[in-house]
C-alpha positions as a Markdown table, in Angstrom:
| # | Residue | x | y | z |
|---|---|---|---|---|
| 1 | Met | 79.3 | 49.1 | -29.4 |
| 2 | Pro | 78.7 | 52.9 | -30.0 |
| 3 | Leu | 79.3 | 55.2 | -27.2 |
| 4 | Gly | 76.2 | 56.1 | -25.1 |
| 5 | Thr | 74.2 | 53.0 | -26.0 |
| 6 | Leu | 73.2 | 50.1 | -23.7 |
| 7 | Asp | 73.6 | 46.6 | -24.9 |
| 8 | Arg | 70.5 | 44.6 | -23.8 |
| 9 | Thr | 71.7 | 41.3 | -25.1 |
| 10 | Pro | 73.2 | 38.9 | -22.6 |
| 11 | Pro | 76.7 | 38.0 | -23.0 |
| 12 | Pro | 77.4 | 34.6 | -24.7 |
| 13 | Phe | 78.2 | 33.1 | -21.3 |
| 14 | Phe | 74.5 | 33.3 | -20.1 |
| 15 | Arg | 72.8 | 32.2 | -23.3 |
| 16 | Gln | 71.0 | 28.9 | -22.7 |
| 17 | Gly | 68.4 | 27.2 | -24.8 |
| 18 | Pro | 65.8 | 28.7 | -27.1 |
| 19 | Ser | 64.3 | 32.1 | -26.7 |
| 20 | Ala | 61.3 | 32.9 | -24.6 |
| 21 | Leu | 58.9 | 33.2 | -27.5 |
| 22 | Thr | 59.9 | 29.8 | -28.8 |
| 23 | Arg | 59.3 | 28.3 | -25.4 |
| 24 | Leu | 55.9 | 30.0 | -25.2 |
| 25 | Val | 54.8 | 28.7 | -28.6 |
| 26 | Phe | 56.1 | 25.2 | -27.8 |
| 27 | Phe | 54.4 | 24.8 | -24.4 |
| 28 | Ala | 51.2 | 26.4 | -25.7 |
| 29 | Ser | 51.1 | 23.9 | -28.6 |
| 30 | Ala | 51.9 | 21.0 | -26.2 |
| 31 | Ala | 49.1 | 22.1 | -23.8 |
| 32 | Val | 46.6 | 22.3 | -26.6 |
| 33 | Phe | 47.7 | 18.9 | -27.9 |
| 34 | Leu | 47.5 | 17.3 | -24.5 |
| 35 | Met | 44.0 | 18.7 | -23.9 |
| 36 | Ala | 42.8 | 17.5 | -27.2 |
| 37 | Ala | 44.4 | 14.1 | -26.7 |
| 38 | Asp | 43.0 | 13.8 | -23.2 |
| 39 | Thr | 39.5 | 14.7 | -24.5 |
| 40 | Arg | 39.6 | 12.3 | -27.4 |
| 41 | Leu | 41.8 | 9.4 | -26.2 |
| 42 | Gly | 41.8 | 9.8 | -22.4 |
| 43 | Ile | 45.5 | 9.7 | -22.1 |
| 44 | Gly | 45.4 | 11.8 | -18.9 |
| 45 | Lys | 43.2 | 9.4 | -17.0 |
| 46 | Pro | 46.0 | 7.1 | -15.7 |
| 47 | Val | 48.0 | 10.2 | -14.7 |
| 48 | Arg | 45.1 | 11.6 | -12.8 |
| 49 | Ala | 44.5 | 8.3 | -11.1 |
| 50 | Val | 48.1 | 8.1 | -9.9 |
| 51 | Leu | 48.1 | 11.7 | -8.7 |
| 52 | Ala | 44.8 | 11.2 | -6.9 |
| 53 | Met | 46.2 | 8.1 | -5.1 |
| 54 | Ala | 49.4 | 10.0 | -4.2 |
| 55 | Leu | 47.5 | 13.0 | -2.9 |
| 56 | His | 44.8 | 11.1 | -1.0 |
| 57 | Pro | 46.8 | 10.9 | 2.3 |
| 58 | Ile | 47.4 | 14.6 | 2.1 |
| 59 | Glu | 43.8 | 15.3 | 1.5 |
| 60 | Val | 42.8 | 13.1 | 4.4 |
| 61 | Ala | 45.3 | 14.9 | 6.7 |
| 62 | Leu | 44.0 | 18.3 | 5.6 |
| 63 | Leu | 40.4 | 17.4 | 6.0 |
| 64 | Ala | 40.9 | 15.8 | 9.5 |
| 65 | Pro | 40.4 | 19.1 | 11.4 |
| 66 | Val | 37.3 | 20.0 | 9.4 |
| 67 | Arg | 35.8 | 16.5 | 10.0 |
| 68 | Gly | 36.6 | 16.7 | 13.6 |
| 69 | Ala | 34.9 | 20.0 | 14.0 |
| 70 | Asn | 31.8 | 18.7 | 12.1 |
| 71 | Asn | 31.7 | 15.6 | 14.2 |
| 72 | Ala | 31.9 | 17.6 | 17.4 |
| 73 | Gly | 29.1 | 19.9 | 16.1 |
| 74 | Asp | 27.0 | 16.9 | 15.2 |
| 75 | Tyr | 27.6 | 15.3 | 18.6 |
| 76 | Phe | 26.5 | 18.3 | 20.6 |
| 77 | Gly | 23.6 | 19.0 | 18.2 |
| 78 | Gly | 22.6 | 15.3 | 18.4 |
| 79 | Ile | 22.5 | 15.5 | 22.2 |
| 80 | Ala | 20.3 | 18.5 | 22.1 |
| 81 | Leu | 18.0 | 16.9 | 19.5 |
| 82 | Ala | 17.8 | 13.7 | 21.5 |
| 83 | Gln | 16.9 | 15.6 | 24.6 |
| 84 | Gln | 14.1 | 17.4 | 22.7 |
| 85 | Glu | 12.8 | 14.2 | 21.2 |
| 86 | Ala | 12.9 | 12.5 | 24.6 |
| 87 | Glu | 10.9 | 15.3 | 26.1 |
| 88 | Ala | 8.4 | 15.2 | 23.3 |
| 89 | Ala | 8.1 | 11.4 | 23.7 |
| 90 | Arg | 7.5 | 11.7 | 27.4 |
| 91 | Ala | 4.8 | 14.3 | 26.8 |
| 92 | Glu | 3.2 | 12.1 | 24.2 |
| 93 | Ala | 3.4 | 9.1 | 26.6 |
| 94 | Arg | 1.6 | 11.2 | 29.2 |
| 95 | Gln | -1.1 | 12.1 | 26.8 |
| 96 | Gln | -1.6 | 8.5 | 25.7 |
| 97 | Ala | -1.7 | 7.4 | 29.3 |
| 98 | Ala | -4.4 | 10.0 | 29.9 |
| 99 | Arg | -6.4 | 8.8 | 26.9 |
| 100 | Ala | -5.8 | 5.1 | 27.8 |
| 101 | Leu | -7.5 | 5.4 | 31.2 |
| 102 | Pro | -11.0 | 6.1 | 29.9 |
| 103 | Val | -10.5 | 3.6 | 27.0 |
| 104 | Glu | -9.7 | 0.9 | 29.5 |
| 105 | Gln | -12.7 | 1.8 | 31.6 |
| 106 | Leu | -14.9 | 1.8 | 28.5 |
| 107 | Met | -13.6 | -1.7 | 27.5 |
| 108 | Gln | -14.4 | -3.0 | 30.9 |
| 109 | Glu | -17.9 | -1.5 | 30.8 |
| 110 | Asn | -18.3 | -3.0 | 27.3 |
| 111 | Ala | -17.3 | -6.4 | 28.5 |
| 112 | Gln | -19.7 | -6.1 | 31.5 |
| 113 | Leu | -22.6 | -5.0 | 29.2 |
| 114 | Arg | -21.9 | -7.9 | 26.8 |
| 115 | Ser | -21.9 | -10.4 | 29.6 |
| 116 | Leu | -25.1 | -8.8 | 31.0 |
| 117 | Leu | -26.9 | -8.9 | 27.6 |
| 118 | Glu | -25.4 | -12.3 | 26.8 |
| 119 | Leu | -23.9 | -11.1 | 23.5 |
| 120 | Arg | -21.2 | -13.1 | 21.8 |
| 121 | Asp | -17.7 | -11.7 | 21.4 |
| 122 | Arg | -16.3 | -10.4 | 18.2 |
| 123 | Leu | -15.1 | -13.1 | 15.9 |
| 124 | Ala | -11.4 | -13.8 | 15.7 |
| 125 | Leu | -10.7 | -13.7 | 12.0 |
| 126 | Arg | -8.6 | -16.3 | 10.4 |
| 127 | Ser | -6.4 | -15.0 | 7.6 |
| 128 | His | -3.7 | -16.2 | 5.1 |
| 129 | Ala | -1.0 | -14.0 | 3.6 |
| 130 | Ala | -0.6 | -14.3 | -0.2 |
| 131 | Glu | 1.2 | -12.8 | -3.0 |
| 132 | Val | -0.2 | -11.6 | -6.3 |
| 133 | Leu | 1.2 | -13.6 | -9.2 |
| 134 | Tyr | -0.4 | -12.0 | -12.3 |
| 135 | Glu | -3.6 | -10.5 | -13.6 |
| 136 | Ala | -5.9 | -13.0 | -15.4 |
| 137 | Pro | -5.6 | -12.6 | -19.2 |
| 138 | Asp | -9.3 | -12.1 | -19.7 |
| 139 | Pro | -10.2 | -8.7 | -21.4 |
| 140 | Tyr | -13.9 | -9.0 | -20.2 |
| 141 | Ser | -13.3 | -9.4 | -16.5 |
| 142 | Arg | -11.0 | -8.1 | -13.7 |
| 143 | Lys | -9.4 | -10.9 | -11.9 |
| 144 | Ile | -6.0 | -11.6 | -10.4 |
| 145 | Val | -4.2 | -14.9 | -9.4 |
| 146 | Ile | -2.6 | -15.4 | -6.0 |
| 147 | Asp | 0.0 | -17.9 | -5.0 |
| 148 | Lys | -2.1 | -19.7 | -2.3 |
| 149 | Gly | -4.8 | -22.3 | -3.0 |
| 150 | Glu | -6.7 | -25.1 | -1.5 |
| 151 | Gln | -3.7 | -26.8 | 0.0 |
| 152 | Ala | -3.0 | -23.6 | 2.1 |
| 153 | Gly | -6.5 | -23.7 | 3.6 |
| 154 | Leu | -8.2 | -21.1 | 1.4 |
| 155 | Leu | -12.0 | -21.4 | 1.1 |
| 156 | Gln | -14.3 | -20.6 | -1.7 |
| 157 | Gly | -15.7 | -17.0 | -1.4 |
| 158 | Ser | -13.0 | -15.8 | 1.0 |
| 159 | Pro | -12.6 | -11.9 | 1.0 |
| 160 | Val | -9.3 | -10.6 | -0.1 |
| 161 | Ile | -8.0 | -7.3 | 1.3 |
| 162 | Asp | -4.9 | -5.1 | 1.2 |
| 163 | Ala | -3.7 | -2.3 | 3.4 |
| 164 | Arg | -6.3 | 0.1 | 2.0 |
| 165 | Gly | -9.4 | -2.0 | 2.0 |
| 166 | Val | -11.4 | -4.7 | 0.3 |
| 167 | Leu | -9.8 | -5.8 | -3.0 |
| 168 | Gly | -12.1 | -8.7 | -4.1 |
| 169 | Gln | -13.2 | -12.2 | -3.4 |
| 170 | Val | -11.9 | -15.7 | -4.1 |
| 171 | Thr | -14.1 | -17.1 | -6.9 |
| 172 | Arg | -12.1 | -20.1 | -8.1 |
| 173 | Leu | -9.8 | -22.4 | -6.1 |
| 174 | Tyr | -7.0 | -24.5 | -7.4 |
| 175 | Ala | -4.5 | -26.7 | -5.5 |
| 176 | Leu | -1.7 | -24.2 | -5.3 |
| 177 | Thr | -3.3 | -21.0 | -6.6 |
| 178 | Ala | -6.6 | -19.1 | -6.4 |
| 179 | Glu | -8.5 | -16.7 | -8.7 |
| 180 | Val | -9.7 | -13.5 | -7.1 |
| 181 | Thr | -12.5 | -11.4 | -8.7 |
| 182 | Leu | -12.0 | -7.7 | -8.1 |
| 183 | Leu | -14.7 | -5.4 | -6.9 |
| 184 | Val | -14.5 | -3.4 | -10.1 |
| 185 | Asp | -15.5 | -6.5 | -12.1 |
| 186 | Arg | -18.9 | -6.0 | -13.8 |
| 187 | Asp | -20.3 | -9.2 | -12.1 |
| 188 | Ala | -19.0 | -8.3 | -8.6 |
| 189 | Ala | -21.4 | -7.1 | -5.8 |
| 190 | Ile | -20.8 | -6.4 | -2.1 |
| 191 | Pro | -23.1 | -5.2 | 0.7 |
| 192 | Val | -22.0 | -1.8 | 2.0 |
| 193 | Leu | -22.8 | 0.5 | 4.9 |
| 194 | Asn | -22.6 | 4.3 | 4.7 |
| 195 | Arg | -20.3 | 5.4 | 7.5 |
| 196 | Arg | -22.1 | 8.8 | 7.9 |
| 197 | Thr | -25.8 | 7.8 | 7.6 |
| 198 | Gln | -25.6 | 4.0 | 8.5 |
| 199 | Gln | -27.7 | 3.3 | 5.5 |
| 200 | Arg | -27.2 | -0.1 | 3.9 |
| 201 | Asn | -27.0 | -0.8 | 0.2 |
| 202 | Val | -25.2 | -2.9 | -2.4 |
| 203 | Ala | -22.2 | -1.7 | -4.5 |
| 204 | Tyr | -21.7 | -3.2 | -8.0 |
| 205 | Gly | -18.8 | -3.1 | -10.4 |
| 206 | Ala | -19.2 | -0.5 | -13.1 |
| 207 | Pro | -18.9 | -2.0 | -16.6 |
| 208 | Gly | -16.1 | -0.6 | -18.8 |
| 209 | Ser | -14.3 | 1.4 | -16.0 |
| 210 | Asp | -12.2 | 0.9 | -12.9 |
| 211 | Gly | -14.9 | 2.2 | -10.6 |
| 212 | Met | -18.1 | 1.0 | -8.9 |
| 213 | Glu | -21.6 | 2.3 | -8.5 |
| 214 | Leu | -24.6 | 2.2 | -6.2 |
| 215 | Arg | -27.7 | 1.1 | -7.9 |
| 216 | Phe | -31.4 | 1.5 | -7.0 |
| 217 | Val | -30.8 | 4.4 | -4.6 |
| 218 | Ala | -33.6 | 6.9 | -4.4 |
| 219 | Ala | -33.0 | 10.3 | -6.0 |
| 220 | Asn | -33.7 | 12.0 | -2.7 |
| 221 | Ala | -31.5 | 9.7 | -0.6 |
| 222 | Asp | -29.1 | 11.1 | 1.9 |
| 223 | Val | -25.9 | 10.5 | 0.0 |
| 224 | His | -23.1 | 13.1 | -0.4 |
| 225 | Asp | -19.8 | 13.3 | -2.3 |
| 226 | Gly | -17.0 | 11.9 | -0.2 |
| 227 | Asp | -19.2 | 9.5 | 1.8 |
| 228 | Glu | -17.2 | 6.4 | 2.8 |
| 229 | Leu | -18.7 | 3.0 | 2.4 |
| 230 | Leu | -17.8 | 0.0 | 4.6 |
| 231 | Thr | -18.7 | -3.6 | 4.6 |
| 232 | Ser | -22.0 | -4.2 | 6.4 |
| 233 | Gly | -21.2 | -7.8 | 7.4 |
| 234 | Leu | -24.8 | -9.0 | 6.7 |
| 235 | Asp | -23.9 | -11.3 | 3.9 |
| 236 | Gly | -21.9 | -13.8 | 6.1 |
| 237 | Val | -18.8 | -13.3 | 3.9 |
| 238 | Tyr | -17.1 | -10.0 | 4.6 |
| 239 | Pro | -16.3 | -8.9 | 8.1 |
| 240 | Pro | -18.1 | -5.7 | 9.1 |
| 241 | Gly | -16.2 | -2.3 | 9.0 |
| 242 | Leu | -13.8 | -2.9 | 6.2 |
| 243 | Pro | -13.3 | 0.1 | 3.8 |
| 244 | Val | -14.8 | -0.5 | 0.4 |
| 245 | Ala | -15.2 | 2.7 | -1.6 |
| 246 | Arg | -15.9 | 6.4 | -1.6 |
| 247 | Val | -18.6 | 8.4 | -3.4 |
| 248 | Val | -17.0 | 10.5 | -6.1 |
| 249 | Ser | -19.9 | 11.4 | -8.3 |
| 250 | Leu | -23.5 | 12.0 | -7.7 |
| 251 | Glu | -26.2 | 12.8 | -10.3 |
| 252 | Arg | -29.8 | 13.3 | -9.3 |
| 253 | Arg | -32.2 | 13.3 | -12.2 |
| 254 | Thr | -35.7 | 14.7 | -11.7 |
| 255 | Gln | -37.1 | 12.5 | -14.5 |
| 256 | Asn | -35.7 | 9.3 | -12.9 |
| 257 | Asp | -36.6 | 7.7 | -9.6 |
| 258 | Phe | -33.0 | 6.6 | -8.9 |
| 259 | Ala | -29.8 | 8.6 | -8.5 |
| 260 | Arg | -26.7 | 7.8 | -10.4 |
| 261 | Ile | -23.9 | 7.3 | -7.9 |
| 262 | Gly | -20.3 | 6.6 | -8.8 |
| 263 | Leu | -17.8 | 5.1 | -6.4 |
| 264 | Gln | -14.0 | 5.0 | -6.3 |
| 265 | Pro | -12.7 | 1.8 | -4.6 |
| 266 | Met | -10.3 | 2.2 | -1.7 |
| 267 | Ala | -8.1 | -0.7 | -2.9 |
| 268 | Met | -6.9 | -0.9 | -6.4 |
| 269 | Ala | -5.2 | -3.9 | -8.0 |
| 270 | Asp | -2.6 | -1.8 | -9.8 |
| 271 | Gly | 0.7 | -2.0 | -7.8 |
| 272 | Val | -0.6 | -4.5 | -5.2 |
| 273 | Arg | 1.9 | -7.1 | -4.4 |
| 274 | His | 0.8 | -8.7 | -1.1 |
| 275 | Val | -2.8 | -9.4 | 0.0 |
| 276 | Leu | -4.6 | -11.0 | 3.0 |
| 277 | Val | -7.2 | -13.6 | 2.4 |
| 278 | Ile | -9.8 | -13.8 | 5.3 |
| 279 | Asp | -12.0 | -16.8 | 5.9 |
| 280 | Pro | -15.7 | -16.0 | 5.4 |
| 281 | Ile | -17.3 | -15.0 | 8.7 |
| 282 | Gly | -20.1 | -17.5 | 7.9 |
| 283 | Thr | -17.7 | -20.3 | 8.6 |
| 284 | Gln | -17.2 | -19.1 | 12.1 |
| 285 | Leu | -20.8 | -18.4 | 13.1 |
| 286 | Pro | -22.9 | -21.0 | 14.9 |
| 287 | Pro | -25.1 | -23.2 | 12.7 |
| 288 | Arg | -28.6 | -22.0 | 11.8 |
| 289 | Pro | -31.5 | -23.5 | 13.6 |
| 290 | Glu | -32.7 | -25.3 | 10.5 |
| 291 | Ala | -29.3 | -26.9 | 10.0 |
| 292 | Ala | -29.1 | -27.8 | 13.7 |
| 293 | Ala | -32.5 | -29.4 | 13.6 |
| 294 | Ser | -31.7 | -31.4 | 10.5 |
| 295 | Ser | -28.4 | -32.7 | 12.0 |
| 296 | Ala | -30.2 | -33.6 | 15.2 |
| 297 | Ser | -32.8 | -35.7 | 13.4 |
| 298 | Pro | -32.2 | -39.5 | 12.8 |
| 299 | Ala | -30.0 | -40.4 | 9.9 |
| 300 | Gly | -32.5 | -42.3 | 8.0 |
| 301 | Gly | -35.6 | -40.3 | 9.0 |
| 302 | Arg | -37.0 | -36.9 | 8.3 |
| 303 | Ala | -37.2 | -33.9 | 10.7 |
| 304 | Asn | -41.0 | -33.3 | 10.2 |
| 305 | Pro | -42.6 | -36.4 | 8.7 |
| 306 | Arg | -45.9 | -35.6 | 7.0 |
| 307 | Arg | -49.0 | -37.5 | 8.1 |
| 308 | Pro | -50.8 | -39.3 | 5.3 |
| 309 | Met | -54.0 | -37.6 | 4.0 |
| 310 | Pro | -57.2 | -39.4 | 4.9 |
| 311 | Ala | -59.2 | -41.0 | 2.1 |
| 312 | Pro | -62.5 | -39.2 | 1.2 |
| 313 | Gly | -65.2 | -40.4 | 3.5 |
| 314 | Gly | -63.0 | -43.0 | 5.3 |
| 315 | Arg | -60.3 | -43.4 | 7.8 |
| 316 | Pro | -56.7 | -42.5 | 7.2 |
């Protein structure tokens, strides 16, 4: 070694393995190979699974203080929220109690007035829960089939409703199933009552659409967009007060005596799974006087026998 120079090479005693550059190239190549193999072949998935299983207790131990702090915060926050909800519930209960007092008084007065006027009580509607099986495969009508029929006690003409309003009417009965004609069918009709004006009319199914219409309404009639139509209950089939449809279009023509009124049904068959079939209210009403008189007459006789006509110029 020349004088004045510094030898930077380690002595032969400390030389071990390949050089640093060789190790860098080797490990870089191995890392690239492992990444490519893991991406293509997924060889690192078992290794990661083993490592995750081995490190899971350590993760749980490290997360225990954080979870404890979160649980404590949730506990105290839940207590405060529960207290607020309890106070709100007590306030709402007080308000409902204040509203219930006059309602109870009005119900008592209503019962007294009904007994004074000898009015009958409201009918207790009999109903049957049913499930929609499928839509009838008839392109010219709108009907559905339900899983209850004559054996379940269903009657011909029974109204069918869902949570939103009147859906249709039972028009054909079988032993185990029934066919329901929807209100949007072109042959369907239902008596309705305008909630706002208390005017009565009849709503029909609109042909070629999923809506309904009011027919034979004067052009100057008091009908506005958004008016809600309810069942009137005058047909002896539908109970009064059930939602039927809403006015969505109104066209008044000066050259025509009638207005063109389009309706949107409250209840639609699309997406309906469960329905309620109500017995017609006519089956729960007292018999008509004519029917009562005919039933009271003798079995073989006639209610009002007609006297024979006298012969001309002689005795009967």
